[in-house]
Backbone as XML, in Angstrom:
<?xml version="1.0"?>
<chain id="A" units="angstrom">
  <residue number="1" name="MET">
    <atom name="N" x="8.634" y="-10.721" z="-1.049"/>
    <atom name="CA" x="7.435" y="-10.021" z="-1.090"/>
    <atom name="C" x="6.577" y="-10.914" z="-2.243"/>
  </residue>
  <residue number="2" name="SER">
    <atom name="N" x="5.213" y="-10.626" z="-2.273"/>
    <atom name="CA" x="4.358" y="-11.382" z="-3.011"/>
    <atom name="C" x="3.647" y="-10.409" z="-3.927"/>
  </residue>
  <residue number="3" name="GLY">
    <atom name="N" x="3.243" y="-10.680" z="-5.219"/>
    <atom name="CA" x="2.441" y="-9.740" z="-5.788"/>
    <atom name="C" x="1.019" y="-9.850" z="-5.700"/>
  </residue>
  <residue number="4" name="GLY">
    <atom name="N" x="0.545" y="-8.822" z="-5.941"/>
    <atom name="CA" x="-0.966" y="-8.675" z="-5.950"/>
    <atom name="C" x="-1.382" y="-7.493" z="-6.720"/>
  </residue>
  <residue number="5" name="HIS">
    <atom name="N" x="-2.212" y="-6.644" z="-6.178"/>
    <atom name="CA" x="-2.606" y="-5.119" z="-6.666"/>
    <atom name="C" x="-3.186" y="-4.156" z="-5.979"/>
  </residue>
  <residue number="6" name="HIS">
    <atom name="N" x="-2.935" y="-3.051" z="-6.389"/>
    <atom name="CA" x="-3.435" y="-1.815" z="-5.601"/>
    <atom name="C" x="-4.501" y="-1.356" z="-6.527"/>
  </residue>
  <residue number="7" name="SER">
    <atom name="N" x="-5.558" y="-0.880" z="-6.018"/>
    <atom name="CA" x="-6.695" y="-0.052" z="-6.496"/>
    <atom name="C" x="-6.903" y="1.235" z="-5.957"/>
  </residue>
  <residue number="8" name="ARG">
    <atom name="N" x="-7.631" y="2.048" z="-6.625"/>
    <atom name="CA" x="-8.098" y="3.251" z="-6.046"/>
    <atom name="C" x="-9.409" y="3.714" z="-6.848"/>
  </residue>
  <residue number="9" name="LEU">
    <atom name="N" x="-10.229" y="4.369" z="-6.386"/>
    <atom name="CA" x="-11.382" y="4.776" z="-6.903"/>
    <atom name="C" x="-11.031" y="6.148" z="-7.558"/>
  </residue>
  <residue number="10" name="VAL">
    <atom name="N" x="-11.631" y="6.368" z="-8.433"/>
    <atom name="CA" x="-11.138" y="7.752" z="-9.262"/>
    <atom name="C" x="-12.660" y="8.126" z="-9.881"/>
  </residue>
  <residue number="11" name="GLY">
    <atom name="N" x="-13.426" y="8.909" z="-9.222"/>
    <atom name="CA" x="-14.831" y="9.243" z="-9.834"/>
    <atom name="C" x="-15.758" y="7.992" z="-9.649"/>
  </residue>
  <residue number="12" name="SER">
    <atom name="N" x="-16.163" y="7.583" z="-10.848"/>
    <atom name="CA" x="-16.984" y="6.307" z="-10.645"/>
    <atom name="C" x="-16.403" y="5.052" z="-11.209"/>
  </residue>
  <residue number="13" name="GLN">
    <atom name="N" x="-14.996" y="5.318" z="-11.490"/>
    <atom name="CA" x="-14.193" y="4.237" z="-11.809"/>
    <atom name="C" x="-13.173" y="3.670" z="-10.696"/>
  </residue>
  <residue number="14" name="ARG">
    <atom name="N" x="-12.725" y="2.210" z="-10.767"/>
    <atom name="CA" x="-11.538" y="1.862" z="-9.869"/>
    <atom name="C" x="-10.357" y="1.504" z="-10.887"/>
  </residue>
  <residue number="15" name="GLU">
    <atom name="N" x="-9.181" y="2.047" z="-10.629"/>
    <atom name="CA" x="-7.951" y="1.753" z="-11.226"/>
    <atom name="C" x="-7.270" y="0.779" z="-10.569"/>
  </residue>
  <residue number="16" name="TYR">
    <atom name="N" x="-6.710" y="-0.183" z="-11.557"/>
    <atom name="CA" x="-5.897" y="-1.243" z="-10.855"/>
    <atom name="C" x="-4.512" y="-1.429" z="-11.174"/>
  </residue>
  <residue number="17" name="PHE">
    <atom name="N" x="-3.593" y="-1.490" z="-10.364"/>
    <atom name="CA" x="-2.000" y="-1.575" z="-10.507"/>
    <atom name="C" x="-1.579" y="-2.816" z="-9.952"/>
  </residue>
  <residue number="18" name="SER">
    <atom name="N" x="-0.923" y="-3.433" z="-10.958"/>
    <atom name="CA" x="-0.163" y="-4.365" z="-10.506"/>
    <atom name="C" x="1.011" y="-4.347" z="-9.357"/>
  </residue>
  <residue number="19" name="THR">
    <atom name="N" x="1.227" y="-4.929" z="-8.474"/>
    <atom name="CA" x="2.164" y="-4.482" z="-7.669"/>
    <atom name="C" x="3.439" y="-4.680" z="-8.114"/>
  </residue>
  <residue number="20" name="GLU">
    <atom name="N" x="3.532" y="-5.800" z="-8.529"/>
    <atom name="CA" x="4.953" y="-6.210" z="-9.235"/>
    <atom name="C" x="5.246" y="-5.141" z="-10.175"/>
  </residue>
  <residue number="21" name="ARG">
    <atom name="N" x="4.449" y="-4.582" z="-11.113"/>
    <atom name="CA" x="4.818" y="-3.592" z="-12.103"/>
    <atom name="C" x="5.301" y="-2.224" z="-11.062"/>
  </residue>
  <residue number="22" name="LEU">
    <atom name="N" x="4.466" y="-1.934" z="-9.903"/>
    <atom name="CA" x="4.787" y="-0.828" z="-9.403"/>
    <atom name="C" x="6.223" y="-0.883" z="-8.748"/>
  </residue>
  <residue number="23" name="TRP">
    <atom name="N" x="6.453" y="-2.095" z="-8.489"/>
    <atom name="CA" x="7.794" y="-2.390" z="-7.799"/>
    <atom name="C" x="9.124" y="-2.160" z="-8.901"/>
  </residue>
  <residue number="24" name="GLN">
    <atom name="N" x="8.601" y="-2.660" z="-10.307"/>
    <atom name="CA" x="9.593" y="-2.188" z="-11.285"/>
    <atom name="C" x="9.644" y="-1.018" z="-11.748"/>
  </residue>
  <residue number="25" name="LEU">
    <atom name="N" x="8.337" y="-0.302" z="-11.713"/>
    <atom name="CA" x="8.647" y="1.327" z="-12.105"/>
    <atom name="C" x="9.079" y="2.301" z="-11.118"/>
  </residue>
  <residue number="26" name="SER">
    <atom name="N" x="9.232" y="1.705" z="-9.803"/>
    <atom name="CA" x="9.722" y="2.677" z="-8.680"/>
    <atom name="C" x="10.999" y="2.326" z="-8.497"/>
  </residue>
  <residue number="27" name="GLU">
    <atom name="N" x="11.660" y="1.229" z="-9.128"/>
    <atom name="CA" x="13.164" y="1.114" z="-8.975"/>
    <atom name="C" x="13.863" y="2.375" z="-9.379"/>
  </residue>
  <residue number="28" name="GLY">
    <atom name="N" x="15.063" y="2.633" z="-8.493"/>
    <atom name="CA" x="15.639" y="3.924" z="-8.854"/>
    <atom name="C" x="15.235" y="4.890" z="-8.298"/>
  </residue>
  <residue number="29" name="LEU">
    <atom name="N" x="14.039" y="5.391" z="-7.837"/>
    <atom name="CA" x="13.384" y="6.251" z="-7.218"/>
    <atom name="C" x="14.316" y="6.560" z="-5.801"/>
  </residue>
  <residue number="30" name="PRO">
    <atom name="N" x="14.335" y="7.747" z="-5.369"/>
    <atom name="CA" x="15.042" y="8.323" z="-4.050"/>
    <atom name="C" x="14.337" y="7.713" z="-2.881"/>
  </residue>
  <residue number="31" name="VAL">
    <atom name="N" x="14.694" y="6.949" z="-2.139"/>
    <atom name="CA" x="14.331" y="6.393" z="-0.992"/>
    <atom name="C" x="14.197" y="7.783" z="0.216"/>
  </residue>
  <residue number="32" name="ILE">
    <atom name="N" x="13.065" y="7.982" z="0.913"/>
    <atom name="CA" x="12.859" y="8.907" z="1.696"/>
    <atom name="C" x="12.261" y="8.574" z="3.017"/>
  </residue>
  <residue number="33" name="GLU">
    <atom name="N" x="12.377" y="9.067" z="4.089"/>
    <atom name="CA" x="11.587" y="8.868" z="5.356"/>
    <atom name="C" x="10.383" y="9.380" z="5.491"/>
  </residue>
  <residue number="34" name="VAL">
    <atom name="N" x="9.239" y="8.846" z="5.633"/>
    <atom name="CA" x="7.972" y="9.338" z="6.027"/>
    <atom name="C" x="7.478" y="9.055" z="7.211"/>
  </residue>
  <residue number="35" name="ALA">
    <atom name="N" x="6.633" y="9.850" z="7.881"/>
    <atom name="CA" x="6.315" y="9.634" z="9.154"/>
    <atom name="C" x="4.980" y="8.831" z="8.822"/>
  </residue>
  <residue number="36" name="ILE">
    <atom name="N" x="4.618" y="7.779" z="9.540"/>
    <atom name="CA" x="3.620" y="6.792" z="9.523"/>
    <atom name="C" x="2.525" y="7.368" z="9.864"/>
  </residue>
  <residue number="37" name="ALA">
    <atom name="N" x="2.304" y="8.485" z="10.498"/>
    <atom name="CA" x="1.333" y="9.236" z="10.767"/>
    <atom name="C" x="0.703" y="9.957" z="9.585"/>
  </residue>
  <residue number="38" name="GLN">
    <atom name="N" x="1.599" y="10.439" z="8.751"/>
    <atom name="CA" x="1.097" y="11.017" z="7.550"/>
    <atom name="C" x="0.603" y="10.055" z="6.449"/>
  </residue>
  <residue number="39" name="VAL">
    <atom name="N" x="0.764" y="8.809" z="6.683"/>
    <atom name="CA" x="0.264" y="7.874" z="5.815"/>
    <atom name="C" x="-1.371" y="7.671" z="5.960"/>
  </residue>
  <residue number="40" name="ALA">
    <atom name="N" x="-2.200" y="8.465" z="5.050"/>
    <atom name="CA" x="-3.548" y="8.325" z="5.801"/>
    <atom name="C" x="-4.280" y="7.083" z="5.788"/>
  </residue>
  <residue number="41" name="GLU">
    <atom name="N" x="-3.729" y="5.842" z="4.625"/>
    <atom name="CA" x="-4.518" y="4.838" z="4.689"/>
    <atom name="C" x="-4.250" y="4.084" z="5.918"/>
  </residue>
  <residue number="42" name="PHE">
    <atom name="N" x="-3.140" y="4.275" z="6.706"/>
    <atom name="CA" x="-2.886" y="3.490" z="7.792"/>
    <atom name="C" x="-4.094" y="3.733" z="8.907"/>
  </residue>
  <residue number="43" name="ASP">
    <atom name="N" x="-4.849" y="4.537" z="8.819"/>
    <atom name="CA" x="-6.114" y="4.860" z="9.406"/>
    <atom name="C" x="-7.546" y="4.553" z="8.683"/>
  </residue>
  <residue number="44" name="GLN">
    <atom name="N" x="-7.136" y="3.803" z="7.487"/>
    <atom name="CA" x="-8.442" y="3.425" z="6.820"/>
    <atom name="C" x="-8.344" y="1.946" z="6.655"/>
  </residue>
  <residue number="45" name="ASP">
    <atom name="N" x="-9.617" y="1.453" z="6.236"/>
    <atom name="CA" x="-10.145" y="0.300" z="5.801"/>
    <atom name="C" x="-9.552" y="-0.176" z="4.546"/>
  </residue>
  <residue number="46" name="CYS">
    <atom name="N" x="-8.226" y="-0.835" z="4.279"/>
    <atom name="CA" x="-7.729" y="-1.342" z="3.118"/>
    <atom name="C" x="-7.672" y="-2.503" z="2.814"/>
  </residue>
  <residue number="47" name="TRP">
    <atom name="N" x="-8.242" y="-3.432" z="3.763"/>
    <atom name="CA" x="-8.008" y="-4.607" z="3.509"/>
    <atom name="C" x="-9.588" y="-5.601" z="3.777"/>
  </residue>
  <residue number="48" name="PHE">
    <atom name="N" x="-10.467" y="-4.868" z="4.403"/>
    <atom name="CA" x="-11.616" y="-5.366" z="4.576"/>
    <atom name="C" x="-12.831" y="-5.199" z="3.895"/>
  </residue>
  <residue number="49" name="ASP">
    <atom name="N" x="-12.686" y="-4.142" z="2.821"/>
    <atom name="CA" x="-14.068" y="-3.916" z="2.216"/>
    <atom name="C" x="-14.954" y="-3.251" z="2.918"/>
  </residue>
  <residue number="50" name="GLY">
    <atom name="N" x="-15.041" y="-2.864" z="4.036"/>
    <atom name="CA" x="-15.961" y="-2.306" z="5.044"/>
    <atom name="C" x="-16.852" y="-3.156" z="5.691"/>
  </residue>
  <residue number="51" name="LYS">
    <atom name="N" x="-16.210" y="-4.319" z="5.876"/>
    <atom name="CA" x="-16.990" y="-5.700" z="6.217"/>
    <atom name="C" x="-16.389" y="-6.084" z="7.535"/>
  </residue>
  <residue number="52" name="ALA">
    <atom name="N" x="-16.990" y="-6.527" z="8.616"/>
    <atom name="CA" x="-16.054" y="-6.978" z="9.738"/>
    <atom name="C" x="-15.414" y="-8.081" z="9.418"/>
  </residue>
  <residue number="53" name="PRO">
    <atom name="N" x="-14.247" y="-8.094" z="9.504"/>
    <atom name="CA" x="-13.279" y="-9.414" z="9.233"/>
    <atom name="C" x="-13.517" y="-10.670" z="10.304"/>
  </residue>
  <residue number="54" name="THR">
    <atom name="N" x="-13.443" y="-11.554" z="9.657"/>
    <atom name="CA" x="-13.485" y="-12.891" z="10.470"/>
    <atom name="C" x="-11.890" y="-12.935" z="11.114"/>
  </residue>
  <residue number="55" name="CYS">
    <atom name="N" x="-11.788" y="-13.930" z="12.196"/>
    <atom name="CA" x="-10.609" y="-14.090" z="13.060"/>
    <atom name="C" x="-9.578" y="-14.544" z="12.062"/>
  </residue>
  <residue number="56" name="ARG">
    <atom name="N" x="-10.151" y="-15.082" z="10.986"/>
    <atom name="CA" x="-8.953" y="-15.920" z="10.135"/>
    <atom name="C" x="-8.590" y="-15.025" z="9.312"/>
  </residue>
  <residue number="57" name="GLN">
    <atom name="N" x="-9.243" y="-13.823" z="8.798"/>
    <atom name="CA" x="-8.953" y="-12.926" z="8.059"/>
    <atom name="C" x="-8.005" y="-12.005" z="8.740"/>
  </residue>
  <residue number="58" name="VAL">
    <atom name="N" x="-8.266" y="-11.844" z="10.045"/>
    <atom name="CA" x="-7.082" y="-10.893" z="10.711"/>
    <atom name="C" x="-5.940" y="-11.726" z="10.801"/>
  </residue>
  <residue number="59" name="ALA">
    <atom name="N" x="-6.099" y="-13.251" z="11.183"/>
    <atom name="CA" x="-4.673" y="-14.086" z="11.256"/>
    <atom name="C" x="-3.824" y="-13.868" z="9.848"/>
  </residue>
  <residue number="60" name="GLU">
    <atom name="N" x="-4.572" y="-14.084" z="8.940"/>
    <atom name="CA" x="-4.160" y="-13.828" z="7.700"/>
    <atom name="C" x="-3.196" y="-12.585" z="7.517"/>
  </residue>
  <residue number="61" name="HIS">
    <atom name="N" x="-3.763" y="-11.594" z="7.754"/>
    <atom name="CA" x="-2.908" y="-10.234" z="7.770"/>
    <atom name="C" x="-1.839" y="-10.108" z="8.773"/>
  </residue>
  <residue number="62" name="ALA">
    <atom name="N" x="-2.258" y="-10.807" z="9.805"/>
    <atom name="CA" x="-1.166" y="-10.716" z="10.877"/>
    <atom name="C" x="0.283" y="-11.580" z="10.610"/>
  </residue>
  <residue number="63" name="ARG">
    <atom name="N" x="-0.151" y="-12.808" z="10.058"/>
    <atom name="CA" x="0.987" y="-13.511" z="9.246"/>
    <atom name="C" x="1.710" y="-12.646" z="8.279"/>
  </residue>
  <residue number="64" name="ARG">
    <atom name="N" x="0.862" y="-11.820" z="7.705"/>
    <atom name="CA" x="1.646" y="-11.037" z="6.486"/>
    <atom name="C" x="2.520" y="-9.808" z="7.130"/>
  </residue>
  <residue number="65" name="ILE">
    <atom name="N" x="2.005" y="-9.224" z="8.129"/>
    <atom name="CA" x="2.570" y="-8.284" z="8.869"/>
    <atom name="C" x="3.814" y="-8.918" z="9.500"/>
  </residue>
  <residue number="66" name="LEU">
    <atom name="N" x="3.975" y="-10.135" z="10.051"/>
    <atom name="CA" x="4.912" y="-10.552" z="10.637"/>
    <atom name="C" x="6.030" y="-10.879" z="9.733"/>
  </residue>
  <residue number="67" name="SER">
    <atom name="N" x="5.431" y="-11.532" z="8.213"/>
    <atom name="CA" x="6.703" y="-11.825" z="7.398"/>
    <atom name="C" x="7.139" y="-10.455" z="6.722"/>
  </residue>
  <residue number="68" name="ALA">
    <atom name="N" x="6.702" y="-9.152" z="6.816"/>
    <atom name="CA" x="6.831" y="-8.081" z="5.819"/>
    <atom name="C" x="8.321" y="-7.816" z="5.865"/>
  </residue>
  <residue number="69" name="ASP">
    <atom name="N" x="8.746" y="-7.553" z="4.851"/>
    <atom name="CA" x="10.139" y="-7.332" z="4.805"/>
    <atom name="C" x="10.420" y="-5.598" z="4.719"/>
  </residue>
  <residue number="70" name="LEU">
    <atom name="N" x="10.908" y="-5.161" z="6.071"/>
    <atom name="CA" x="11.184" y="-3.807" z="6.195"/>
    <atom name="C" x="12.451" y="-3.291" z="5.231"/>
  </residue>
  <residue number="71" name="SER">
    <atom name="N" x="12.926" y="-3.953" z="4.446"/>
    <atom name="CA" x="14.272" y="-3.424" z="3.846"/>
    <atom name="C" x="13.524" y="-3.114" z="2.562"/>
  </residue>
  <residue number="72" name="HIS">
    <atom name="N" x="12.428" y="-3.441" z="2.118"/>
    <atom name="CA" x="11.907" y="-2.822" z="0.851"/>
    <atom name="C" x="11.050" y="-1.577" z="1.363"/>
  </residue>
  <residue number="73" name="PRO">
    <atom name="N" x="11.336" y="-0.415" z="0.687"/>
    <atom name="CA" x="10.454" y="0.659" z="0.628"/>
    <atom name="C" x="8.992" y="0.717" z="0.437"/>
  </residue>
  <residue number="74" name="VAL">
    <atom name="N" x="8.036" y="1.259" z="1.297"/>
    <atom name="CA" x="6.640" y="1.440" z="0.689"/>
    <atom name="C" x="6.566" y="2.415" z="-0.546"/>
  </residue>
  <residue number="75" name="ILE">
    <atom name="N" x="5.661" y="2.288" z="-1.586"/>
    <atom name="CA" x="5.295" y="2.997" z="-2.487"/>
    <atom name="C" x="4.324" y="3.708" z="-2.581"/>
  </residue>
  <residue number="76" name="LEU">
    <atom name="N" x="4.481" y="5.265" z="-2.537"/>
    <atom name="CA" x="3.493" y="6.219" z="-2.615"/>
    <atom name="C" x="2.926" y="6.913" z="-3.775"/>
  </residue>
  <residue number="77" name="SER">
    <atom name="N" x="2.050" y="7.227" z="-4.018"/>
    <atom name="CA" x="1.771" y="7.790" z="-5.262"/>
    <atom name="C" x="2.191" y="9.361" z="-5.441"/>
  </residue>
  <residue number="78" name="ALA">
    <atom name="N" x="2.027" y="10.161" z="-6.443"/>
    <atom name="CA" x="2.749" y="11.531" z="-6.253"/>
    <atom name="C" x="1.990" y="12.257" z="-5.642"/>
  </residue>
  <residue number="79" name="SER">
    <atom name="N" x="0.409" y="12.000" z="-4.928"/>
    <atom name="CA" x="-0.247" y="12.900" z="-3.941"/>
    <atom name="C" x="0.079" y="12.262" z="-2.640"/>
  </residue>
  <residue number="80" name="GLY">
    <atom name="N" x="1.045" y="11.246" z="-2.519"/>
    <atom name="CA" x="1.418" y="10.807" z="-1.391"/>
    <atom name="C" x="0.269" y="9.487" z="-0.557"/>
  </residue>
  <residue number="81" name="ALA">
    <atom name="N" x="-0.393" y="9.157" z="-1.334"/>
    <atom name="CA" x="-1.233" y="8.057" z="-1.228"/>
    <atom name="C" x="-0.454" y="6.657" z="-1.163"/>
  </residue>
  <residue number="82" name="LEU">
    <atom name="N" x="-0.701" y="5.849" z="-0.421"/>
    <atom name="CA" x="-0.048" y="4.445" z="-0.457"/>
    <atom name="C" x="-0.441" y="3.606" z="-1.479"/>
  </residue>
  <residue number="83" name="MET">
    <atom name="N" x="0.361" y="3.197" z="-2.582"/>
    <atom name="CA" x="0.056" y="2.002" z="-3.594"/>
    <atom name="C" x="0.499" y="0.954" z="-2.998"/>
  </residue>
  <residue number="84" name="ASP">
    <atom name="N" x="1.444" y="0.677" z="-2.247"/>
    <atom name="CA" x="2.082" y="-0.531" z="-1.756"/>
    <atom name="C" x="2.761" y="-0.617" z="-0.708"/>
  </residue>
  <residue number="85" name="GLY">
    <atom name="N" x="2.410" y="-1.388" z="0.613"/>
    <atom name="CA" x="3.199" y="-1.498" z="1.679"/>
    <atom name="C" x="2.568" y="-1.488" z="3.046"/>
  </residue>
  <residue number="86" name="GLY">
    <atom name="N" x="1.223" y="-1.721" z="2.753"/>
    <atom name="CA" x="0.477" y="-1.543" z="4.268"/>
    <atom name="C" x="0.758" y="-2.305" z="5.365"/>
  </residue>
  <residue number="87" name="HIS">
    <atom name="N" x="1.368" y="-3.716" z="5.179"/>
    <atom name="CA" x="1.899" y="-4.597" z="5.922"/>
    <atom name="C" x="3.054" y="-4.429" z="6.630"/>
  </residue>
  <residue number="88" name="ARG">
    <atom name="N" x="3.700" y="-3.839" z="5.915"/>
    <atom name="CA" x="5.357" y="-3.320" z="5.999"/>
    <atom name="C" x="4.957" y="-2.022" z="6.958"/>
  </residue>
  <residue number="89" name="ILE">
    <atom name="N" x="4.169" y="-1.066" z="6.806"/>
    <atom name="CA" x="3.736" y="-0.099" z="7.601"/>
    <atom name="C" x="3.254" y="-0.398" z="9.145"/>
  </residue>
  <residue number="90" name="ALA">
    <atom name="N" x="2.433" y="-1.518" z="8.684"/>
    <atom name="CA" x="2.040" y="-2.003" z="10.303"/>
    <atom name="C" x="3.052" y="-2.661" z="11.186"/>
  </residue>
  <residue number="91" name="LYS">
    <atom name="N" x="4.104" y="-3.478" z="10.454"/>
    <atom name="CA" x="5.257" y="-4.010" z="11.095"/>
    <atom name="C" x="5.774" y="-3.004" z="11.583"/>
  </residue>
  <residue number="92" name="ALA">
    <atom name="N" x="6.229" y="-1.768" z="10.951"/>
    <atom name="CA" x="7.243" y="-0.887" z="11.612"/>
    <atom name="C" x="6.330" y="-0.155" z="12.720"/>
  </residue>
  <residue number="93" name="TRP">
    <atom name="N" x="5.145" y="0.125" z="12.459"/>
    <atom name="CA" x="4.312" y="0.759" z="13.550"/>
    <atom name="C" x="4.463" y="-0.200" z="14.985"/>
  </residue>
  <residue number="94" name="ILE">
    <atom name="N" x="4.009" y="-1.477" z="14.697"/>
    <atom name="CA" x="4.106" y="-2.428" z="15.845"/>
    <atom name="C" x="5.428" y="-2.309" z="16.493"/>
  </residue>
  <residue number="95" name="ALA">
    <atom name="N" x="6.596" y="-2.194" z="15.889"/>
    <atom name="CA" x="7.919" y="-2.470" z="16.307"/>
    <atom name="C" x="8.246" y="-0.990" z="17.021"/>
  </residue>
  <residue number="96" name="GLY">
    <atom name="N" x="7.250" y="0.044" z="17.101"/>
    <atom name="CA" x="7.662" y="1.410" z="17.869"/>
    <atom name="C" x="8.006" y="2.540" z="16.895"/>
  </residue>
  <residue number="97" name="ASP">
    <atom name="N" x="8.307" y="2.201" z="15.507"/>
    <atom name="CA" x="8.958" y="2.997" z="14.691"/>
    <atom name="C" x="7.917" y="4.398" z="14.429"/>
  </residue>
  <residue number="98" name="ALA">
    <atom name="N" x="8.266" y="5.605" z="13.916"/>
    <atom name="CA" x="7.435" y="6.407" z="13.952"/>
    <atom name="C" x="7.640" y="7.040" z="12.332"/>
  </residue>
  <residue number="99" name="THR">
    <atom name="N" x="8.450" y="6.406" z="11.616"/>
    <atom name="CA" x="8.648" y="6.598" z="10.292"/>
    <atom name="C" x="8.885" y="5.333" z="9.378"/>
  </residue>
  <residue number="100" name="ILE">
    <atom name="N" x="8.772" y="5.266" z="8.139"/>
    <atom name="CA" x="9.003" y="4.319" z="7.343"/>
    <atom name="C" x="9.781" y="4.700" z="6.210"/>
  </residue>
  <residue number="101" name="ARG">
    <atom name="N" x="10.537" y="3.738" z="5.502"/>
    <atom name="CA" x="11.334" y="4.166" z="4.270"/>
    <atom name="C" x="10.261" y="4.011" z="3.009"/>
  </residue>
  <residue number="102" name="ALA">
    <atom name="N" x="10.314" y="4.999" z="2.136"/>
    <atom name="CA" x="9.352" y="5.026" z="1.069"/>
    <atom name="C" x="9.966" y="5.497" z="-0.038"/>
  </residue>
  <residue number="103" name="VAL">
    <atom name="N" x="9.544" y="5.356" z="-1.358"/>
    <atom name="CA" x="9.648" y="5.945" z="-2.613"/>
    <atom name="C" x="8.634" y="6.548" z="-2.949"/>
  </residue>
  <residue number="104" name="ARG">
    <atom name="N" x="8.603" y="7.845" z="-3.740"/>
    <atom name="CA" x="7.246" y="8.372" z="-4.289"/>
    <atom name="C" x="7.362" y="8.790" z="-5.881"/>
  </residue>
  <residue number="105" name="PHE">
    <atom name="N" x="6.293" y="8.347" z="-6.218"/>
    <atom name="CA" x="6.161" y="8.715" z="-7.676"/>
    <atom name="C" x="6.106" y="10.138" z="-7.848"/>
  </residue>
  <residue number="106" name="GLU">
    <atom name="N" x="6.830" y="10.718" z="-8.961"/>
    <atom name="CA" x="6.636" y="12.202" z="-9.172"/>
    <atom name="C" x="5.315" y="12.276" z="-10.158"/>
  </residue>
  <residue number="107" name="VAL">
    <atom name="N" x="5.114" y="11.467" z="-10.980"/>
    <atom name="CA" x="3.975" y="11.304" z="-11.852"/>
    <atom name="C" x="3.292" y="9.888" z="-11.712"/>
  </residue>
  <residue number="108" name="ASP">
    <atom name="N" x="2.182" y="9.640" z="-11.273"/>
    <atom name="CA" x="1.572" y="8.459" z="-11.356"/>
    <atom name="C" x="1.722" y="7.521" z="-12.573"/>
  </residue>
  <residue number="109" name="PRO">
    <atom name="N" x="2.136" y="6.318" z="-12.550"/>
    <atom name="CA" x="1.859" y="5.563" z="-13.732"/>
    <atom name="C" x="0.424" y="5.386" z="-14.228"/>
  </residue>
  <residue number="110" name="GLN">
    <atom name="N" x="0.257" y="4.994" z="-15.541"/>
    <atom name="CA" x="-0.968" y="4.743" z="-15.678"/>
    <atom name="C" x="-1.501" y="3.448" z="-15.210"/>
  </residue>
  <residue number="111" name="PRO">
    <atom name="N" x="-2.607" y="3.115" z="-14.903"/>
    <atom name="CA" x="-3.307" y="1.910" z="-14.442"/>
    <atom name="C" x="-3.220" y="0.745" z="-15.115"/>
  </residue>
  <residue number="112" name="ASP">
    <atom name="N" x="-3.110" y="-0.499" z="-14.854"/>
    <atom name="CA" x="-3.185" y="-1.604" z="-15.788"/>
    <atom name="C" x="-4.440" y="-1.742" z="-16.185"/>
  </residue>
  <residue number="113" name="TYR">
    <atom name="N" x="-5.460" y="-1.507" z="-15.644"/>
    <atom name="CA" x="-6.708" y="-1.639" z="-16.261"/>
    <atom name="C" x="-7.848" y="-0.747" z="-15.142"/>
  </residue>
  <residue number="114" name="VAL">
    <atom name="N" x="-9.057" y="-0.481" z="-15.985"/>
    <atom name="CA" x="-9.961" y="0.537" z="-15.296"/>
    <atom name="C" x="-11.200" y="-0.325" z="-15.036"/>
  </residue>
  <residue number="115" name="VAL">
    <atom name="N" x="-12.095" y="-0.354" z="-13.983"/>
    <atom name="CA" x="-13.196" y="-0.833" z="-14.533"/>
    <atom name="C" x="-14.427" y="0.101" z="-13.572"/>
  </residue>
  <residue number="116" name="GLU">
    <atom name="N" x="-15.589" y="0.128" z="-13.902"/>
    <atom name="CA" x="-16.636" y="0.761" z="-13.342"/>
    <atom name="C" x="-16.932" y="0.232" z="-12.223"/>
  </residue>
  <residue number="117" name="ASP">
    <atom name="N" x="-16.953" y="1.074" z="-11.017"/>
    <atom name="CA" x="-17.281" y="0.961" z="-9.680"/>
    <atom name="C" x="-18.704" y="0.988" z="-9.445"/>
  </residue>
  <residue number="118" name="ASP">
    <atom name="N" x="-19.421" y="0.011" z="-9.194"/>
    <atom name="CA" x="-20.827" y="0.247" z="-8.758"/>
    <atom name="C" x="-21.209" y="0.449" z="-7.318"/>
  </residue>
  <residue number="119" name="ARG">
    <atom name="N" x="-20.456" y="0.503" z="-6.601"/>
    <atom name="CA" x="-20.644" y="0.684" z="-5.137"/>
    <atom name="C" x="-21.482" y="2.072" z="-4.943"/>
  </residue>
</chain>
């Protein structure tokens, strides 16, 4: 798996989390099965920022989906929002799976940094 970041909009601010830090913080959490249909982000634009993607961008994500390692659980926030694992969810769905292995924080960690979101 390669590191990156997860961000979420909270009010007028965008919180950023290092995915490598999320992996470390979620180690030892119980692994549960979650219905893919219950992961709201699977039906949201999490990758293209509201812009129509190019064929290259779609292919880049297809490559990441194909190489996704399903042995690692996805990471959910305390509210059930996806914090890491969109490509793994896509791979599981393509394979016909209705559920995905996940870990869920009881209390969300603090973000690594926060910026004003001017959208």
